[in-house]
N, C-alpha and C positions, 0 to 999 in steps of 0.2 A: 663835390660833384664833381661824375666821370669828366675829363676833356678831351673830346672826339677829336681825328685826325684831319678830316676834311668839313668844310662850312656844309657839305652837303650834306652827309653826314649827323653834323650835327641839326641841319635842318629835319632833317627828316625824322629826327626821336626823337623834338625836340619837346612833343605831348607826353610820349614815352617812357623820357625821363622825370618830367614830373612827376610820370605818375609811379614811379621807378617801386615802389611800392605795393603796387600787385592792387590786389584785392582788397589790403590792408585798406588804403589809400579810400575805397568808396563809399558811398553809403551803403547800407545792409539792403534798404529798400530797392536796391537795385544787384541783390547777390539770392536768387530764388533759391527758394528750400531749404532756406539754415536758420532755419527758427528754432528747431529742435536737432540742430546739430550733433555731430559726437567730438570735435575737434574746435580747435582754436583758430582763430584769425591772427595772419602775422601781426597787425597790426595791436594786441591782446596780449600779449607773451613777449614784444620788442620791446628795448628800453630805449629809450629815442637818440635819436640819433646812430645810433648803433646800425643800423642798416645801411644808410647814409654814409656811414665811415666806411662800412667793409665793400660798397659797392666803389667808391673812389678807390679805396686800396684796392682793389682790382683792375680798376681801369688805367690806371698811370703807371708810370715803371716803377719796378721791385724797388723795393729798400730791403738789402740782406739778412740773412738770420745774424742777429747780433751774440749770440749764444754758440757753442762748439761743441761738436759732436766725436765721439770715441767710437760711434759703431753708425752705421745707417739706420733708420728708423726703420719700423717693419709694417707694408700696411696691406692689408687685405680688403681685394672688391669684390664683393659679390650683387652682380648684378643679371642681367637682362641684354649682357650682346650681343651674342648670337642671331640674337633679331636683324631685320631689314635695315631698322632703326643706327644708322650713326652717329646718334643723339651720345648713345654711351665710348662708341674710340674716341670721338673730339673731347669729351670732358676726362677723359683718360689719356689726350694726349698736352688739353690745354694744363689737367692739375699736375701731370708729370715736368712741362714744362717752365711752366713757373715754380713747380721748385729745383730745378736748374739754376733760373731767375733768380731765388731766394737763397740759393746758397746750402741748401738740404738733404742730405747726403738721403738715400732714400732704397727699397728696394720695395717693393710688389711682388703679392700672387693673383692673380683675375681666379674670381670661378667664376663662370659662364654656364648662360643656361637661356633658353627663349623666356619670352613673354607667360606661355602654358605652363610651363615647368613650377607649378607652385611650390609640390616634390620634390623635388632636387633644389630648391632653393634653399628648404626648409635643411635638406641631408647636409647643405653647404653651408647655413648657421649652427648647428651643432659641431661642425667639426670646427667652425673658428674660434668659438665659445668652450669646446674642450681643450682648443690647443691656444690659449690667449694666454699665455706666454711667449708665444713665437711671436706675437705682433703686436703691437704699440697702438694704431688707429685701423678700424674696419669701418669702410663706407660700404652701405649697402641700397640700394635700388631695387625694392621691392619688387616683382611678378605684379601685388594687386596687393596696395596697403592691406587693409583690413587681413587678406589671407597671408601677413606677413607680420600681421601686430603683434601675437605672442616674441616672433624671433626677432624682432627690436626690441620689446621690452626684454629680453634674454642679454642679450649681447651687452644692452645697454647698460643692467644691472651689473655687469662683469668688470669689478674693479680693475681691473690688468689691462684693459681699451677704450679706447674712447671712440666713439661711435657717432658716426654723421651717416645721415640717409637724404640718399642724391632722390631727384624726379617726384617730390613727393611736400608740398610746402604747408600740408594741414598737422599740425601735432594735434594726436587723439588723446582726448582727456581722460579717457581711461587706462591708458598706458600707467605703470607703479612707475615705471624708471622712466625716463624723459630720455634722446639721445641727446649730441652736447650740441648738433645742429644740425638742421634742415634746411637741403640748398634746392629749387628750384625756381623753373618756373612758371606765375598764378595762371592757371589753368583758365581761372572763372574768366581776368582778367584780356586774356586772350581770347576766348569769346564771344564779352562785349566790343573787342577793335575790333573781327572781324565780323561780329555783327552789326556794325556800325557801318563801314566802311561798304556790305554789301547788298543793307537797305538801302545808302545815297545811294549806291551805280545800279540795282538796276528795278528800286520802286518799291511800291506796297502789293500785297495780292498777289505772294508769287506761290508755286507748286516748285514745291522740294522732297525730299530723298538723302537718307542719312546710313553712313557705315559706321555703325556706332562699333565701341570696342569691347570691355568687359563690366558687366557692371558694377561698381561700386564708382569712389569718385573723383577719379579723373574722369570717367567718362559723363557721371553727374553736370562736371561742370563744362566739359570740352563740348561737349551733344547735350546734355540738358541745359544750363546754362546759356547755350545757341537758342535753342529751339523758344526758349522762353523770352527773350531777347528783338528776337525775330516777328512770334507773335503778337508781342505790348509793341512794337517801332515800327513792325511793318505790316500786320496781317497777311502774315505767310501760313502757311498751310500746310504741315506736314504730312507724305500720303504712306509714306511704307517707310521704318527704321529695318535694318538692318545689323546685327550682333555681330560683327567680322572677328572677332577677338584680338582685333591690334595685327592681324596676320593681312598679309597679300591672299592668301587663295580668299579669304573671307571677305576683301575687299572686290577681288575680281568678282567672285561668286555673289556678293553682295547687290554688286552693278548690275552684271547678268540678269538678274530679276528685275532690277527695278528698267532696265529697256523694255524688255520682254513683259510686262506685266501692267507698269506705271508710266507708260511714256507723256502722262503728261507733267510728269516731272524731266525741271530745265536746271534743275541746280542740284548735284550732289554734295550734301557738305562729310566729310574724311574725315576722323578721328585721332589718325595717327599721318604717320612715315609707311606704313607698311599696304593702308589699304588705300590711300588717296595711289600709291603706286599700281596695286595690281587694278582699282577702278579704271585707272587711266590706262590699262595693258587692257582692260573689255571695252573699254570704248574705241580703242586703237584697233581691236581687231575685228569692230563692224565697223570702221571709220563715221562714229558718234562723236567725235572729239571736239567735232567745231560748235555740233550744236547746243552742248553741256555744259555750262559753269560747274565747272569741283573745284574744291578749294584744299588744301593737305594742311600737315599739322606740324609747328616748327620750324619751317625752311634749312630742313636742313638740306645737303647741297643736295639730292637728289632731288627736292622739292624744287629748287631753283634752278638744273640744268630742265626740269619740265617744262615749267615757265616759258623759261627761252627760245623751247623748241614748241613754244605756242599747244602743250596740250594738258597744262595745270593753269588754273587761273590767278588764284591769289590763294595766300597763307597767311596766315597768324605765324612772324618772326620772328624766334629768338632768337640773343644776339647768343649763340649756343657754347661760346669759350666763360661768357661769365663764369659757372655753375664751378667748372673745374679750378677754375684761376680759384675762386674764393673759396674752392677748398683746400688750396695751398695755404692760402693769406691764414685761413683760421689756424691749422697744422702749426704755422708758424707761432700765430697768437700764443698754444696751448705750449709751445715749445718754453715759449719768451715767459709765463707764467700771468699770460694777459687775458686769458681765456674769459674771462668776467667782460671783457670789454667788448663780446663778439652780441651779435644777433640771435634769438634763437630757430629765429626763420630766416634763412635770404632768398632774395629774389631778383631774378635777370628780369634785362630789358626785352619789351616783344614790338615791334611794327606791324604794316602788314604789306608783305611784298607783293604785287602782282603787276598782270602779265600787258598796263597800260605804263609800265617804268622803262621809263629806259636800260638799256644796257651797261651803262655806265650809273646809274644807280643803282641795282642789280651788285653789280662786279661791287661798287662802293659798301655795301649794305653787308656781302658776303665778306667782305674785309677784315670790317669790324667784327663782325659776328663772331671769324675763325681764326682770328689773327694769329692762334698758339696752332691751331691743328691743320692751318691751312684753306684754301681756299678748291671750290673742284670738290667732285666724287672723288670719297677714302677708296683705297683698294683693301678691297677685305680680304 
């Protein structure tokens, strides 16, 4: 398993490392609403030890690529990197810096969109599919999984491309051709982590509201699994659920409505960085930030800065650079002909960062999470 650089980080992440396989390691009864699911769980598709081996390779010092290259590999990236969240930019940096460490020559072309621009992503996917002779690898970060399923299937079936999916860990059963790998953090596991933390901290019978994302697998896990968990473990009552489409404006508008129409809600659960930043902005605009317990999602640089300022209270924090670094390791394995050793689904680590932590504790978590992309908010 990964060797952490400091005892503090090791201690903070001990439980998440033990459950590094995310939702795959949790009893099915703890994952609401999957009895008739249309996707596989990681533990159902990963061969024994493959996930742990890739996690270990990702966390340790790079072992250089053993082969030689006449030309750089060509990588296309189709993802919603134009959104507020720095997840995409950070993992792009982690990917490229890890490839540098591995001694792999590469060139990239980015096809950027916003999270809600489904048609634009479909256009990009068709373009890369048609120009497959120009690329060796394509990394797809879907705007929403079901919406882009046909495009994932199309790219995965192209024999000239090796396709990886970012930000989802739920291989769809109905795909005719599975991509070579799924790289993500378990939203279901993150929902249970933040649920347990909040019930322990805030107690039972809490009234709350939610800024949800876009209907689909990700929001079902981040918001739906959280909702089921706090109801079961804390008898919490949700009074309003606003679909903010993962946008800052959606978080702002949803929070304005909550503060005006549902003053009894003292907790607002946000399903991504953009909405949590919008939610904080709405609270600050009327001086309510100290009266509401607010969550983010992902532990991005923007969220951690908000926690330090006392504007955001807690977030399920991904060790963010794991996805990009693991993808670089997977590329090396493919180039070396070792792709059969890889898991179909890679999952990064998650812990909870919160406002009761010391600045030193938050700083050390941030250094580990962003060991390739760098700490602090990215210049975009």
